[in-house]
N, C-alpha and C positions, 0 to 999 in steps of 0.2 A: 616507654612502658606503661602501661595501663595502672592508674591508681586505684588500688584497693580502697584506701579510705574515702576519696571522692566518688567512688562507684562509677568509674569510668567504663563504658562499653568496650567489649573486648571483641574485636573481628575474628571470625572462623578461620578465616586465611587472609594472606595478603591480596589485594585487589587493586587493580589499576584505575578503577572506577573512583573509589571513595577513599580519601587519604583518611585516616583515623586520627583524631584530637584527642590527646591525652592531656588532663589536667595539672599533673605533678611533674617532676623532673628526678632523675638520678643525679644527686649531689656530688658522690663519688663512688667507689666501689662497694663501701658498704653501708651507705644511706640514699633513702628515698625521701624525698620532700613532697607533700602534697601541695595543693593549691593552696591551702589554708595556711601553710607554713608548719604544719604537722611533721617532724621527722620521725621515721622507722626505718628499722634494719630493712635493706633492700631484698633481702631473702625473705623477710617476714612478708614484706609486699607481695613476692611473686609467689610465694605458697599460698597466700591467701586467695590472689587470684586463680591459680591452678584448682583451689577447692571450688571457689565460685562457676569456674567453668565446667568441673566435673558434676556439680551438685549446686545448681542455680539458686535454689532457695535456702541455702544452707546459713546464710546470715541474715535472712529476712524474718520479719514476724511473722507473715503468711507461713513460713515453714516451721514456726515454733520457735524460733531462736532470736535472740536478740545479736545485735550488731557489736562488736567489741568496742570496749570504751579506751580509746588511745589517749584520751587525756589523765587516765589514771593509771601509769604504769610503772611498775616498779623494777629499777634495772639493776640487775646482779652482774657484778663483775668476776670474772674468771680469775680465781687465787691464783693460778698457776701461771698467769701472765704478768711477766714485769712491767709495771706500769709507771717506769722512770719519766 
């Protein structure tokens, strides 16, 4: 899976000629770890990649947007999930 944080290139379709190289890796079902060791929710990584695919300059300064700051995230736990 392509790493949104590392800005990995995303192939348009599977190819026999070029094997894509992805920087990070999925740690478990819910967690993705970037090459720098930043851990984010795997669904967040996937949805950000979908946004990048649909709108290539969505997170670029050229597009008038700033890249998300994953170093300063507030985690809000679901109060309805038992965290024993």
